[in-house]
N, C-alpha and C positions, 0 to 999 in steps of 0.2 A: 701530249707532248708539250714541251716548253718551246715556243716559237718566238723569234724576233722578226719583225717585218720592217724593212726599210722602204720608204715611199708610202707609208701607211695612210698618209693624208691625201694622196692622189685618188683619182676616180677608181682605178683598178685596185689600188692599195686598200681603199675603204671596203670594197667588195671582199677582198682577201681577208681583211681583219674580221668583218662580220661573219663570214662563212667559217673561219677558223674557230671563232668563239662559239658559234652554233654547234660545231662539231665537238666541243668540249675541250679544246686546246687552251692552254694558258698562253696568252699573247702579250708580247712587249711591242708596242708601236713606237718606233723611233722616228720622231718628227721634230721639225724646227720649232713649232709652236703647238704644244699639247692642247692649249685652249681652243684651237681651231678644229680639233678632231672631235666632232659631236657624237661620239659613240661612248656609251657608258655600259660597263659590264663588270661583274665581280671577278672575272678571269682576265681582265684587261689592265695592263700597266702602261701608262703613257710616259715616255721618256724623251725629254728635250735634248736635241743634239743636231749637229750638222754632219752629214755623211762625208763632207770634205775635210772634216777634222779627224785625222787619223787616231789621235789619242782617245777621243770621245767614242769612236766606233769600237776601238779595241776594248774599252771598258764595258761598252754596252753588250757585246755579244757573249760575255762570260756567263756560264751557267745555262746556256740554251742547248736544246737538242738539234735544232735545225734553223737555218736562216733562209728567208725569202726576200727577194728584192723586186720592187716595181719602180725603181728610181727612174726619173725622167724629167723633162722640162718641156714647155711649149715649143712648138716647131719654130716660132719666130725669135726664140732666145738662143744665143750662142753660148755654150758653156761645156764643161767637162764633167757634169754631175754623174753621168752614166759611167764613164771610164774611170775617173779618179775615185768616185765614190765606191765603185765596185772593187777597185784595187785595194782600197782601205778595208773593205769588208773581207776580201780574200786574205789579206795579211792578218787581220784580227782573228779570223777563223783558224788559220794555221797556228797562230800563237796560242789559241785556247784549246786546240785539239778537237774542234767541231768539224764534222765531215760533210754533212748534207747541205748543199746550197742549191736553191731553185731560183733562177734569175730570168726575168722577163726581158726580152729584147724586141725584135720585130722581124716579120717577113719582108723580103724585098731587096736584100743585098747579099753579098757573099755567094754561097752555094744555093741560096734561095731566090736569086734574082729573077729566075724564070717565072716566078709567080706574078711579076709585074705585067706580064703579057696579058693577064686576065683582068687588069684594072682599066678604068676609063682613060681615054687619050689624054685628057688634061692632067690627071694624076700622074700618069706614066712619063709624059714628056715635059711637063711644066712644074708640077708640085715636087716630084722626086728630085730632078736634077737641079732645081733652083732653091726651093724652100727647105727640102729635107736633106739636101746633100751633106751638110755639116753634121746634122743629127745622125744620119746613117754612118758617117765616118766615125763618130763617137761610139756608136753601137758596135762597130767592127773592132775598135780598140777594146771596148768593154768585154766583148766575147773572147778576145785573145788573152786577157787577164784571167778569165774563168777557165779557159781551156788549158792553160799552162799551170794552173794552181795546184794540181795533184789532189784536189778535193773530190768528193763524190757529188758531182754537179749535174744539173739538168738545165739547159738553156731552152726556155719556152719562147717560141716565135709566133705571136699572133698576127692575123691579118689586120685590116683597118678596124680600130676599136669603136664599138657602138655602145649606147646606153640601154640596149635591149635587155630583156629579162634572162634569168637563168633558165636554160632549156635542158642542159646536160646532154644535148644532141648536137654534136659537132664532130668534125673530122680532125684527126691528129696523126702525126707521123707519116704524112703523105709525101709523095715525090713533088719536087718543085714545079714540075710541068703537068701535074694532075689536072685534067680539064674539068673536073667536077667541082673544084673548090671555088668559092665566091670571093675569097680574099677579104672577108670581113667576119667579125665575131664579137659577141657582147663581152664587156668587161667581166660580167658576172660569170660567164662560162670560162673565161681565161682563169679567173680566180679558182673556180672549181677544179680545173685541170691542174693548176699549180699545186693545189693542196694534195692532190693524189700523188704527186711526185715526191713528197717528203718521206714516203716509205717504199714506194715502188722502185723496182730495179729495171722496169721495162725500157726506160729511156736513159739509163745511167750513162753519163758522159756522152750524151747525144743532144741534138738540137731540133726536137720535134716542132713542126709547125702546127698551128691550130686555127681552124677556119670552118665556116659552114660550107 
């Protein structure tokens, strides 16, 4: 398939790009600075652009079979890259007639807030309400854009992201109050799960969590 990945230069985006290429997909990596993406492959095209530039996004998505997004920003930075960038992607896909959209957000808010009960005290009562509050709000707005898009979307909600290896052994689609989940998962495994969603209908228009 011909895939375009937004956020390809982030830690999860790099995993997604590498795994997609290894699986034989043609990949367009949409990044602000292509030179900073140190991945080289004959099936990879690096495209310079800003997800906040609606015109650039609209032009970039043309000719692709599916769109994947791992857009994000550091927790200590305030911005709307998730919500506004995703809205630009949605509009571009609608204009181009592209249906499949796989978007990474996060566990811990909305109807998945119960997962926070399984996280450490400091994370639950200090990090989330003070450091991640605005980021979670932007995630919520991001998801609302996807849900109302009319596209064939899957919103993937990982637990706390780690730099662990690809295991292909993780839980997904669990209830928010599932006592077995650890609320953490490697970026490599998140990428693995996201790639499965470009063709699968198992979670079409759903928000599956993914965690160990």
